[in-house]
Structures are given as C-alpha cells and as structure tokens.
PLY file of the C-alpha trace (Angstrom):
ply
format ascii 1.0
element vertex 334
property float x
property float y
property float z
element edge 333
property int vertex1
property int vertex2
end_header
0.07 0.04 -0.05
1.56 3.45 -0.76
0.77 6.07 1.40
1.95 9.16 -0.34
-0.08 11.08 1.86
2.95 10.84 5.02
5.76 13.04 2.46
5.02 16.76 2.60
3.28 18.54 0.05
2.15 22.28 -1.09
-0.56 21.45 -3.58
0.65 23.62 -6.96
-1.37 22.04 -9.61
-4.77 21.09 -11.00
-5.50 17.68 -10.08
-6.83 15.39 -11.55
-5.97 15.73 -14.85
-8.38 15.12 -17.33
-7.78 11.39 -19.29
-9.46 12.11 -23.13
-10.26 9.76 -25.36
-8.71 10.80 -28.75
-11.07 9.74 -31.63
-9.78 11.42 -34.48
-6.58 10.03 -34.19
-7.16 6.50 -33.43
-9.61 6.50 -36.17
-7.11 8.18 -38.26
-4.04 5.45 -37.21
-6.46 2.46 -37.26
-4.88 0.95 -34.47
-5.38 0.81 -30.55
-7.76 3.14 -28.80
-5.64 6.17 -28.15
-6.13 8.07 -25.12
-4.25 10.90 -23.32
-3.30 12.17 -19.75
-3.91 15.61 -19.98
-0.49 16.88 -17.22
-0.45 19.64 -19.77
-3.55 21.16 -17.96
-2.06 21.03 -14.23
-2.24 25.23 -14.21
0.79 26.06 -13.05
2.25 28.73 -15.60
0.39 26.74 -18.52
0.96 23.48 -16.67
3.07 20.51 -17.40
4.45 17.64 -15.97
7.03 19.19 -13.50
4.30 20.37 -11.24
3.42 17.30 -9.66
6.90 16.72 -8.76
7.33 20.44 -7.44
4.54 19.83 -4.97
7.12 17.77 -3.45
9.81 19.38 -3.90
8.80 22.53 -2.69
7.59 21.27 0.30
10.76 19.47 1.39
12.35 23.29 0.41
10.03 24.86 2.86
10.48 21.81 5.71
14.40 22.86 5.33
14.18 26.40 5.89
15.05 27.51 2.11
14.30 30.79 0.44
15.33 30.07 -2.78
15.42 27.73 -5.41
18.36 26.91 -7.76
17.44 24.53 -11.31
18.63 24.61 -14.41
17.55 23.21 -17.79
18.12 23.73 -21.48
17.05 27.73 -22.96
13.61 26.51 -23.92
12.71 24.37 -20.03
9.77 23.91 -19.54
11.25 22.80 -15.46
12.77 25.90 -15.09
9.53 27.62 -16.09
7.42 25.98 -13.58
9.86 25.82 -10.96
10.07 29.51 -11.05
6.09 29.51 -10.84
6.32 27.80 -8.01
9.11 30.14 -5.94
6.74 32.74 -7.03
3.43 30.86 -5.30
5.47 30.29 -2.05
7.06 33.70 -2.12
10.28 32.06 -2.36
13.25 33.51 -5.10
14.49 31.40 -7.70
17.38 31.36 -9.73
18.01 29.37 -12.94
20.64 28.56 -14.91
19.99 27.60 -18.57
22.23 25.28 -21.03
22.73 26.24 -24.78
22.00 22.73 -25.19
20.48 23.13 -28.72
22.77 24.17 -31.36
22.09 27.13 -33.87
19.71 28.98 -31.61
17.13 31.26 -33.31
16.39 34.71 -31.86
12.69 32.90 -31.17
14.56 30.12 -29.37
16.67 32.59 -27.37
14.05 35.06 -25.98
10.19 33.82 -26.50
8.20 30.61 -25.15
9.36 29.52 -21.86
12.43 32.09 -21.31
9.68 35.08 -21.63
7.84 33.54 -19.05
10.54 32.52 -16.86
11.38 36.34 -16.82
7.59 37.75 -16.67
7.11 35.36 -13.45
10.51 37.26 -11.98
12.76 34.57 -12.12
16.71 35.15 -12.41
18.69 33.87 -15.32
22.48 34.10 -13.37
23.72 32.14 -17.23
23.78 31.19 -20.22
26.24 27.64 -19.93
27.39 26.15 -22.82
26.65 22.84 -24.23
28.44 20.21 -22.09
28.66 22.17 -18.87
28.71 20.17 -15.70
25.29 21.94 -14.68
24.60 19.77 -11.30
28.66 21.14 -10.28
27.24 24.92 -11.55
24.44 25.17 -9.19
26.52 23.93 -6.60
29.04 26.72 -6.81
25.88 29.28 -7.27
24.40 27.86 -4.01
27.51 27.85 -2.32
27.89 31.83 -3.31
24.45 31.97 -1.97
24.80 30.42 1.31
28.07 32.97 1.92
25.58 35.38 1.14
23.05 34.77 4.08
20.64 33.04 1.53
19.42 29.38 2.35
19.43 27.89 -1.34
17.85 24.84 -2.51
18.64 22.66 -5.31
16.61 21.11 -7.59
18.45 18.89 -10.58
17.38 19.15 -13.73
13.85 17.81 -14.53
13.00 17.58 -10.07
14.13 14.25 -11.18
15.31 13.00 -7.75
13.29 10.39 -5.39
11.40 12.84 -3.91
10.54 14.84 -7.20
9.67 10.94 -8.52
6.89 10.79 -5.93
4.75 13.42 -8.08
4.54 10.34 -10.39
3.87 7.60 -8.58
0.79 9.86 -7.06
-0.34 10.03 -10.84
-0.01 6.55 -11.52
-2.59 6.15 -8.23
-4.47 9.08 -10.46
-4.63 7.09 -13.37
-5.57 3.65 -12.18
-8.46 5.72 -9.71
-9.73 7.17 -13.39
-9.53 3.50 -15.04
-11.29 2.24 -11.99
-14.22 4.90 -12.79
-14.46 5.13 -16.40
-14.31 1.44 -16.76
-11.57 1.50 -19.35
-9.01 -0.84 -19.20
-5.63 0.37 -19.65
-3.33 -1.69 -21.73
-0.34 0.42 -22.18
1.60 3.77 -20.76
3.40 5.83 -23.21
5.43 8.77 -22.92
8.80 10.97 -23.40
11.25 10.48 -21.40
13.71 12.80 -20.29
15.64 13.32 -17.05
14.07 10.21 -15.86
11.58 11.17 -13.20
8.18 11.12 -14.64
9.32 7.41 -15.93
10.56 6.42 -12.72
7.54 7.66 -10.85
4.94 6.03 -12.71
6.94 2.30 -13.21
7.32 2.79 -9.20
3.79 3.75 -8.71
1.93 1.46 -11.51
4.50 -1.75 -10.47
3.85 -1.13 -6.54
0.57 -1.23 -6.94
0.66 -4.71 -8.62
-1.64 -3.42 -11.73
0.52 -5.42 -14.85
0.69 -2.09 -16.99
3.79 -1.74 -18.83
5.25 1.77 -18.99
6.64 2.42 -22.36
9.59 5.53 -22.40
10.77 6.90 -25.44
13.75 8.97 -24.88
13.95 12.48 -26.48
17.78 12.73 -25.46
19.96 9.80 -24.43
20.61 6.24 -26.35
18.38 3.41 -25.30
21.10 1.62 -22.87
22.07 4.86 -21.22
18.12 6.09 -20.85
17.44 2.87 -18.97
20.14 2.71 -16.94
19.05 6.53 -15.55
15.40 5.77 -14.90
16.48 2.30 -13.25
18.57 4.10 -10.67
15.95 6.54 -9.86
13.32 3.24 -9.75
15.98 2.04 -7.11
16.17 5.18 -5.31
13.14 5.93 -5.11
11.80 2.73 -3.74
14.41 2.91 -1.23
13.25 6.32 -0.32
9.60 5.10 -0.19
10.64 1.69 1.99
9.59 -0.62 -0.87
11.51 -3.79 -1.68
13.33 -3.47 -4.98
12.52 -7.33 -5.29
9.34 -6.21 -6.65
10.66 -4.39 -9.53
12.86 -5.68 -12.17
15.21 -4.39 -14.84
12.89 -5.70 -17.54
10.07 -3.14 -16.20
12.33 -0.12 -17.49
12.04 0.33 -21.29
12.95 3.14 -23.60
12.98 3.37 -26.89
15.36 6.02 -28.54
14.37 5.92 -32.27
12.67 9.20 -32.07
15.50 11.44 -30.99
16.97 12.39 -34.67
20.13 14.48 -34.35
19.92 15.21 -30.60
17.96 16.98 -27.81
15.51 19.68 -29.24
16.74 18.81 -32.63
13.68 19.18 -34.65
12.74 15.62 -36.41
9.92 14.97 -39.34
8.46 12.75 -37.45
7.82 15.34 -34.44
6.71 17.70 -36.86
4.01 15.27 -38.43
2.81 14.36 -34.79
3.03 17.66 -33.31
0.80 18.80 -36.81
-1.69 15.56 -36.45
-2.06 16.07 -32.96
-3.39 20.19 -33.62
-5.04 19.64 -36.78
-7.15 16.24 -35.56
-7.45 16.61 -31.80
-6.68 20.36 -31.29
-4.21 18.98 -28.80
-1.06 21.11 -28.76
2.34 18.93 -28.25
5.24 20.77 -27.68
8.56 19.94 -30.03
11.01 18.96 -27.60
9.52 16.78 -25.38
5.59 15.64 -26.44
6.07 15.76 -29.93
9.33 13.25 -30.35
7.42 11.22 -27.80
3.91 11.34 -29.63
6.04 10.60 -32.81
7.11 7.52 -31.54
3.67 6.04 -30.52
2.15 6.87 -33.68
5.45 4.86 -35.55
4.86 2.24 -32.77
0.63 1.85 -33.85
1.83 2.14 -37.66
4.50 -0.86 -36.96
1.98 -2.51 -35.47
3.58 -2.60 -32.06
0.58 -1.44 -30.17
-2.76 -4.09 -31.40
-6.12 -3.04 -32.22
-8.70 -2.95 -29.61
-6.08 -1.93 -26.93
-6.11 0.83 -24.85
-3.21 2.87 -25.20
-2.88 5.83 -22.59
-0.13 8.65 -24.07
0.69 11.06 -21.06
0.63 14.42 -22.26
4.03 16.14 -20.04
3.13 20.23 -21.16
5.15 22.36 -22.78
3.18 23.63 -25.62
4.43 27.14 -24.92
8.22 25.86 -26.29
6.10 26.03 -29.38
6.70 29.61 -29.85
10.60 29.12 -29.78
10.29 26.94 -32.94
8.07 29.16 -34.73
10.21 28.63 -38.00
10.02 25.18 -37.91
6.27 25.33 -38.51
5.62 28.04 -40.79
0 1
1 2
2 3
3 4
4 5
5 6
6 7
7 8
8 9
9 10
10 11
11 12
12 13
13 14
14 15
15 16
16 17
17 18
18 19
19 20
20 21
21 22
22 23
23 24
24 25
25 26
26 27
27 28
28 29
29 30
30 31
31 32
32 33
33 34
34 35
35 36
36 37
37 38
38 39
39 40
40 41
41 42
42 43
43 44
44 45
45 46
46 47
47 48
48 49
49 50
50 51
51 52
52 53
53 54
54 55
55 56
56 57
57 58
58 59
59 60
60 61
61 62
62 63
63 64
64 65
65 66
66 67
67 68
68 69
69 70
70 71
71 72
72 73
73 74
74 75
75 76
76 77
77 78
78 79
79 80
80 81
81 82
82 83
83 84
84 85
85 86
86 87
87 88
88 89
89 90
90 91
91 92
92 93
93 94
94 95
95 96
96 97
97 98
98 99
99 100
100 101
101 102
102 103
103 104
104 105
105 106
106 107
107 108
108 109
109 110
110 111
111 112
112 113
113 114
114 115
115 116
116 117
117 118
118 119
119 120
120 121
121 122
122 123
123 124
124 125
125 126
126 127
127 128
128 129
129 130
130 131
131 132
132 133
133 134
134 135
135 136
136 137
137 138
138 139
139 140
140 141
141 142
142 143
143 144
144 145
145 146
146 147
147 148
148 149
149 150
150 151
151 152
152 153
153 154
154 155
155 156
156 157
157 158
158 159
159 160
160 161
161 162
162 163
163 164
164 165
165 166
166 167
167 168
168 169
169 170
170 171
171 172
172 173
173 174
174 175
175 176
176 177
177 178
178 179
179 180
180 181
181 182
182 183
183 184
184 185
185 186
186 187
187 188
188 189
189 190
190 191
191 192
192 193
193 194
194 195
195 196
196 197
197 198
198 199
199 200
200 201
201 202
202 203
203 204
204 205
205 206
206 207
207 208
208 209
209 210
210 211
211 212
212 213
213 214
214 215
215 216
216 217
217 218
218 219
219 220
220 221
221 222
222 223
223 224
224 225
225 226
226 227
227 228
228 229
229 230
230 231
231 232
232 233
233 234
234 235
235 236
236 237
237 238
238 239
239 240
240 241
241 242
242 243
243 244
244 245
245 246
246 247
247 248
248 249
249 250
250 251
251 252
252 253
253 254
254 255
255 256
256 257
257 258
258 259
259 260
260 261
261 262
262 263
263 264
264 265
265 266
266 267
267 268
268 269
269 270
270 271
271 272
272 273
273 274
274 275
275 276
276 277
277 278
278 279
279 280
280 281
281 282
282 283
283 284
284 285
285 286
286 287
287 288
288 289
289 290
290 291
291 292
292 293
293 294
294 295
295 296
296 297
297 298
298 299
299 300
300 301
301 302
302 303
303 304
304 305
305 306
306 307
307 308
308 309
309 310
310 311
311 312
312 313
313 314
314 315
315 316
316 317
317 318
318 319
319 320
320 321
321 322
322 323
323 324
324 325
325 326
326 327
327 328
328 329
329 330
330 331
331 332
332 333
C-alpha cells in the first residue's frame, strides 16, 4: 500500500488532470484506442509534468527552511518555467542556470516561449552556459555563493528528477488507476516522452507497486536506449528505497525506453515530430511541444503503424506539457 500522504506536499496544480479519448487520431491511425492523460493541464503557468514533482520538492525545500530555489535546464526548459512559477506562488526567490544544448539557436528560441515567461514571473536567469557544462556542479557553486551571502538555497536537479520529485508520478500512477476504475477503461499500455527520468521512474514505481500489471513505455528525447534505461532504473531503485518499498518487487525489465525518435539530438526537430505535432493539432486540437511530447507522440504514432500496439488495446499517452515552447520553434512550423 502506497501512503503518499505521509510525505510533505504543497498544492500547486489542478488535479486530477483529464483522461481523454482521442477519437480522430485513433480513427486516422486505425490501430489501438488512443487516450491522453492531460498533464499539460496541471495549471501552473501553462502547466506540465514538472508541477507534480514540484509539489513534493518545494514542500521539502520549505521544510528545510529554504528561501531560494536553484535549478537548471535547456534554454527553453519547461522545468525552469514551472520552478520559477512555484517559487512565485510560495514567495521564494528562484535562480536559473540555462544550458545552450540546442545548436544554431534562433532569436525566437533564445527569447520567446519559456524564456519570456521565466522573466515575466520574476525568475533570475543567472547564466547561459555552453553545451556540455557540468550543470549540477554549476548549481552547487551558485548555492555556495548564496549561502555565503546569507541565503538558504535549495538545489533541484534538472527535471526535478530525484526520489522526492518522482513521488509526483507515483501519485500520477495512483490517479490514473482511479480514473481507469471510475470510467471502466482498461489500460493496456502507458506511453510518454522520457528525458531526465523522474516521470518514468515514478510511473514505473506507482504502477508496479500497485500490482496493476500496466507496462510503461518511454520514448527517449535525448539519451541512447541503454543509458536512458539505466538512468531510469537507478532512479526507480532510489525511489523505492526512499519509500521503504522492497526493490525486489520491480525488475530491470520493467524499465523500457526507445531511442529511435531522438533524431540528431535533444531539442533538434525531426520530420516525425513535426508530423506528430501537426496531426494532433489538426485532428484533436491538442497542442504538443517540439522537444518532449512531440517526439514522444512521434514514437507512439510510428509504433502504432508498425503494429507494436494492437487494435482493441487501450493506450494512454501522458502529455507532459510544454506547448509554450512551440513559440521558440516558430520557423519550424511556418
């Protein structure tokens, strides 16, 4: 039995998020029944999956007496935007380090979308660092400087992907199972874009520890298959340990990531991502993002076409949010 109520949490989002059928995309692809879990509707500054993690992370920061949140991400980081929003809600300061991970950044990418909202909400972008920078070490250095000046910083790793943050998606797994019961929809597969590992680790822990038997299929947006699966597996184990659950109840084989849809790298557009974003916009009025959910959906669409998921099965796609990032990729969709 998972007792999440015993962990500190503050309410930042709108939950439960909707679980919606996608009739037009289902009909268009002619495969399984496709559903979407609308975690783009979590409500915090245009929403997204990081809100679930931040409910536990910010509560932990408050419990430790912190007055400043520090985190990092790519220039168009959805996580940075939601962390700044969370800090604003609870009256904390927020310092952000951005990594220039995407080559040949356009002016739109550098200034609009998430970056505009970061500044609008009072976030402080401390630096834009070159690709390949040790971002964790850079955050620790900044934290030391802040401590020396009398502040009490709380460092949140990229994506909020720690055992504390992963609790947000353990909670999401429970929420999804409750919706399955209430609606009578049997869930055969859960698919989502996997990056910093916290969303997938939380889902795997939540669905396996509940003995649901529902497999989680991650579509990687950055790392190769083996590396991505190892990152998720490590976080699964540390989350289980943090929660006091028997690690033996989850197997390494429960962690599955497919890296066939990354393309040339993180944040770099692919033809399949562009098709997925357009199809969902035109058929379902569903706005995906170009970095995470767009590539995740591209993977799902291709796997349906290849017959990986069978007709009659019910597949739930976790929409992790980030559609504001589309504005940073305006020229890609002209």
